[in-house]
C-alpha positions in Angstrom: 56.1 -29.6 80.0 54.4 -29.9 76.6 55.1 -27.9 73.6 52.8 -26.3 71.0 53.7 -26.3 67.4 52.5 -23.3 65.4 52.2 -23.5 61.7 52.1 -20.5 59.4 51.0 -20.2 55.8 54.1 -20.4 53.6 53.1 -17.1 51.8 50.4 -14.5 51.7 47.6 -14.6 49.1 49.2 -11.7 47.2 52.5 -13.5 47.1 50.8 -16.7 45.9 49.1 -14.7 43.1 52.4 -13.2 42.1 54.1 -16.6 42.0 51.3 -18.1 39.9 51.4 -15.1 37.5 55.1 -15.4 37.1 54.7 -19.0 36.0 52.1 -18.2 33.3 54.5 -17.2 30.5 56.5 -20.4 30.7 53.3 -22.5 30.8 51.8 -20.5 27.9 54.7 -21.6 25.8 53.7 -25.3 26.3 49.9 -25.1 26.5 47.5 -22.9 24.6 46.1 -21.3 27.8 42.5 -20.2 27.8 41.7 -19.7 31.5 43.6 -19.9 34.8 41.8 -19.3 38.0 42.9 -19.5 41.7 39.9 -20.8 43.6 39.1 -22.3 47.0 40.3 -21.1 50.4 43.3 -19.2 48.9 40.9 -17.2 46.7 38.5 -16.4 49.5 41.3 -15.6 51.9 40.5 -18.4 54.3 43.6 -20.5 53.7 45.4 -22.1 56.6 48.9 -23.5 56.8 47.4 -26.9 55.7 45.4 -25.6 52.7 46.1 -26.8 49.3 46.4 -24.4 46.4 43.5 -25.0 44.0 44.1 -23.8 40.5 41.9 -24.3 37.4 43.8 -24.4 34.1 41.9 -24.7 30.8 43.8 -25.0 27.6 42.9 -25.1 23.9 43.4 -28.1 21.7 42.9 -31.8 22.3 43.3 -33.3 25.8 47.0 -34.0 26.6 48.4 -36.6 28.9 51.3 -34.3 29.9 49.2 -31.2 30.8 49.0 -31.9 34.5 52.7 -32.4 34.7 53.4 -29.2 32.7 51.2 -27.2 35.1 52.9 -28.5 38.2 56.4 -27.9 36.7 55.5 -24.3 35.7 54.4 -23.2 39.1 56.5 -25.3 41.5 54.3 -24.5 44.5 54.1 -26.8 47.5 50.5 -27.9 48.0 49.5 -27.1 44.4 46.3 -28.9 43.4 45.9 -28.2 39.7 42.6 -29.0 38.0 43.7 -29.2 34.4 41.2 -29.5 31.5 41.1 -29.0 27.7 38.4 -26.7 26.6 36.2 -29.6 25.6 36.6 -31.2 29.0 35.9 -28.0 30.8 32.7 -27.5 28.7 31.5 -31.0 29.5 32.0 -30.1 33.2 30.6 -26.6 32.8 28.4 -26.6 35.9 31.2 -28.1 38.1 33.8 -25.6 36.8 31.4 -22.7 37.3 30.7 -23.8 40.9 34.4 -24.3 41.6 35.4 -20.9 40.4 32.5 -18.8 41.5 34.6 -17.0 44.1 37.8 -17.5 42.2 40.5 -15.0 41.1 41.0 -14.9 37.4 44.7 -14.9 36.6 44.2 -15.3 32.9 41.1 -15.4 30.6 41.2 -15.6 26.8 38.5 -16.5 24.4 
């Protein structure tokens, strides 16, 4: 007789938002955070057990080679897919960033 494997999401959307929010203070010590947005299937509540966690992070100052690593270390979430840009990079990709985050959940927004 065959078996069926059932996969469940590792956390709820609210739990994910809480975990991301908890990681923000430590990340803010390392990057001058301007904007952090949860977007994609988790933001629209359509995530499955196999969905990645799309997060936009925009920081002030020049582009940094270590920014992506810092974001991953601050959040430590399996399936995290960070999209990390300096303000200048985000501005150059303005239409793409706007489209990505249209239905997103703002976790942090500073001018």
